[in-house]
RODOZA-281538 format. One record per residue (C-alpha): residue in one letter; y, x, z; residue number from 1. Coordinates in steps of 0.2 Angstrom, whole numbers. Each point is the difference from the previous one (the first is absolute). Layout:
REM residues N
(A (Y X Z) NUM),
...
//
This chain:
REM residues 229
(M (-300 -308 -198) 1),
(E (11 7 -14) 2),
(L (17 -8 2) 3),
(G (11 16 -3) 4),
(W (8 -2 17) 5),
(S (8 13 11) 6),
(D (-6 5 17) 7),
(R (13 -11 8) 8),
(D (-6 -15 -10) 9),
(E (-18 3 7) 10),
(A (8 1 18) 11),
(V (9 -16 -2) 12),
(A (-16 -9 -6) 13),
(A (-10 7 15) 14),
(E (14 -6 12) 15),
(L (-1 -17 -7) 16),
(A (-19 0 1) 17),
(S (2 4 18) 18),
(L (12 -14 3) 19),
(A (-11 -12 -10) 20),
(R (-15 5 12) 21),
(S (10 -2 16) 22),
(G (-3 -18 3) 23),
(R (18 -2 6) 24),
(Y (5 -13 -13) 25),
(G (-7 -16 8) 26),
(R (14 -11 -5) 27),
(S (5 -5 -18) 28),
(I (13 11 -7) 29),
(A (14 -11 -8) 30),
(L (12 9 -12) 31),
(A (18 -8 -1) 32),
(G (14 6 -11) 33),
(F (12 -5 -14) 34),
(M (-6 -4 -18) 35),
(G (-6 14 -9) 36),
(V (-3 13 14) 37),
(G (-18 2 -3) 38),
(K (-9 -11 13) 39),
(S (-14 -5 -11) 40),
(S (-4 17 -7) 41),
(V (1 8 17) 42),
(G (-9 -14 8) 43),
(R (-15 2 -12) 44),
(L (-1 18 3) 45),
(L (1 -2 19) 46),
(A (-14 -13 -1) 47),
(A (-11 12 -10) 48),
(V (3 14 12) 49),
(L (-4 -12 15) 50),
(D (-14 -9 -9) 51),
(R (6 -17 4) 52),
(P (6 -15 -11) 53),
(F (17 0 -9) 54),
(Y (10 -16 -2) 55),
(D (17 -4 -8) 56),
(T (9 -16 6) 57),
(D (6 -4 -17) 58),
(D (-17 1 -8) 59),
(H (-7 -11 14) 60),
(V (14 -13 -4) 61),
(E (-5 0 -18) 62),
(E (-18 -2 4) 63),
(T (2 -14 12) 64),
(T (13 -10 -10) 65),
(G (-7 4 -17) 66),
(R (18 4 -5) 67),
(A (9 16 -6) 68),
(I (14 6 12) 69),
(D (13 -2 -13) 70),
(S (-3 -19 -1) 71),
(F (7 -2 17) 72),
(F (17 7 -5) 73),
(P (14 -5 1) 74),
(D (-3 -18 4) 75),
(E (-14 1 12) 76),
(E (3 15 11) 77),
(P (-2 -10 16) 78),
(L (-17 -5 -5) 79),
(F (-5 18 -4) 80),
(R (6 6 17) 81),
(Q (-11 -14 8) 82),
(C (-15 6 -10) 83),
(E (5 18 4) 84),
(A (0 -3 19) 85),
(E (-17 -9 -2) 86),
(A (-7 15 -9) 87),
(V (5 11 14) 88),
(A (-8 -11 13) 89),
(D (-16 -1 -11) 90),
(L (-1 19 -3) 91),
(L (3 4 19) 92),
(A (-15 -11 5) 93),
(R (-12 12 -10) 94),
(S (-7 17 5) 95),
(A (11 15 1) 96),
(S (8 4 -17) 97),
(V (15 7 -8) 98),
(I (13 -13 -6) 99),
(A (14 2 -12) 100),
(L (13 -13 5) 101),
(G (12 -8 -12) 102),
(G (18 7 2) 103),
(G (6 -16 8) 104),
(V (-15 -4 12) 105),
(L (10 6 15) 106),
(L (14 -12 -3) 107),
(N (-12 -13 8) 108),
(E (1 1 19) 109),
(S (-18 -7 3) 110),
(S (-7 13 -12) 111),
(R (10 14 8) 112),
(R (-7 -5 17) 113),
(L (-18 -1 -6) 114),
(L (1 17 -9) 115),
(R (8 9 15) 116),
(A (-14 -7 11) 117),
(R (-15 3 -11) 118),
(T (4 14 -11) 119),
(L (7 18 0) 120),
(L (15 -5 -10) 121),
(V (7 14 -11) 122),
(H (16 0 -9) 123),
(L (0 10 -17) 124),
(H (18 5 -1) 125),
(V (9 5 -16) 126),
(P (18 4 2) 127),
(W (12 -10 -11) 128),
(R (6 16 -9) 129),
(D (-18 2 -6) 130),
(L (-3 -18 -3) 131),
(S (16 -4 -9) 132),
(S (-4 10 -16) 133),
(H (-15 -11 -3) 134),
(I (10 -17 1) 135),
(P (-2 -4 -19) 136),
(S (-19 2 1) 137),
(L (0 -11 16) 138),
(I (10 -13 -8) 139),
(A (-11 -1 -15) 140),
(T (-16 -2 11) 141),
(R (6 -10 15) 142),
(P (4 -19 -3) 143),
(L (10 0 17) 144),
(L (12 13 -7) 145),
(R (4 -7 -17) 146),
(G (18 -5 -2) 147),
(R (6 10 15) 148),
(T (12 14 0) 149),
(R (-3 17 7) 150),
(A (11 -5 15) 151),
(E (-10 -15 3) 152),
(I (-16 10 0) 153),
(H (7 12 12) 154),
(R (5 -14 12) 155),
(M (-18 -6 -1) 156),
(Y (-6 18 3) 157),
(L (10 1 16) 158),
(L (-5 -17 6) 159),
(R (-18 4 -2) 160),
(L (2 17 8) 161),
(S (5 -9 16) 162),
(T (-17 -8 1) 163),
(Y (-9 16 -5) 164),
(R (7 8 15) 165),
(Q (-12 -10 11) 166),
(A (-15 10 -7) 167),
(S (-9 12 12) 168),
(L (2 14 -12) 169),
(R (12 5 -14) 170),
(V (-5 12 -13) 171),
(T (12 6 -13) 172),
(V (-8 2 -16) 173),
(G (14 3 -12) 174),
(R (-6 7 -17) 175),
(Q (-16 7 6) 176),
(G (-17 -5 -7) 177),
(S (-12 -13 7) 178),
(A (-12 13 7) 179),
(E (14 9 10) 180),
(A (6 -16 6) 181),
(A (-17 -6 6) 182),
(A (-2 17 9) 183),
(D (17 -2 8) 184),
(V (-5 -17 6) 185),
(L (-16 6 8) 186),
(R (9 15 8) 187),
(A (13 -12 7) 188),
(I (-14 -11 7) 189),
(R (-9 15 7) 190),
(S (16 5 9) 191),
(L (-1 -17 10) 192),
(E (-18 2 4) 193),
(G (-2 18 5) 194),
(P (-9 15 -7) 195),
(S (-13 -2 -13) 196),
(P (-18 6 1) 197),
(S (-5 18 -2) 198),
(A (-6 6 -17) 199),
(E (-17 2 8) 200),
(Q (-2 -19 0) 201),
(L (2 -2 -18) 202),
(D (-13 0 -14) 203),
(G (2 2 -19) 204),
(S (-2 -18 -5) 205),
(P (17 -7 7) 206),
(T (9 15 -7) 207),
(A (-8 -3 -17) 208),
(R (6 -19 1) 209),
(V (18 6 4) 210),
(L (0 13 -14) 211),
(K (-5 -14 -12) 212),
(A (13 -12 6) 213),
(L (14 13 -1) 214),
(A (-6 6 -17) 215),
(R (2 -18 -6) 216),
(A (18 0 7) 217),
(R (6 16 -7) 218),
(S (5 -8 -16) 219),
(T (9 -14 9) 220),
(S (19 1 -3) 221),
(G (11 4 15) 222),
(F (8 -17 0) 223),
(D (-12 -14 -4) 224),
(L (8 -16 -6) 225),
(E (-9 -14 8) 226),
(R (3 -19 -2) 227),
(T (3 -5 18) 228),
(V (13 -12 3) 229),
//
């Protein structure tokens, strides 16, 4: 496969293939984090590597209600949060998957308990110093942020950060790309689960799948602006 990668890229891909074949990810993996940290792009890549379904709670709310996320704001945020909590419960009733959570999902106590009990909850953390430079783009794409000052958004960030601390893992993604962030998540999970299988247990097919997934992510910017609210 001609991707123009270095030996290190190949080594990372082989490592991820090893992780994907380890069978240690029986639970769903739920990705929490503030708006725009890259939960959906990282989640799709993790799902491709682990060969399992990917879900986004915002997409699920839109599909089940027939409404765009923007239509709930600013007047019907409580209804949106109710639909969001129902989306979490519905998705967790399915087989093991990777789930990108809306930025405010963990504000709901019932959802927090459910996610901690049934998933491996991972906080994708972007420090405020990195996030703050993207505030104008966030305001333009997030209905919840429209009309808010930078100081108000910072207070929202800190409030939500207190809920993200309940995650089992925190992975700081900063300005890195989606592929590197996904690799960091898998390595963090491995650190909880113990050593990965030996290279002798691998075959070419999983490595090829990971290489393809990483190749698709190479062009992804280091800071993905998602719409989560």
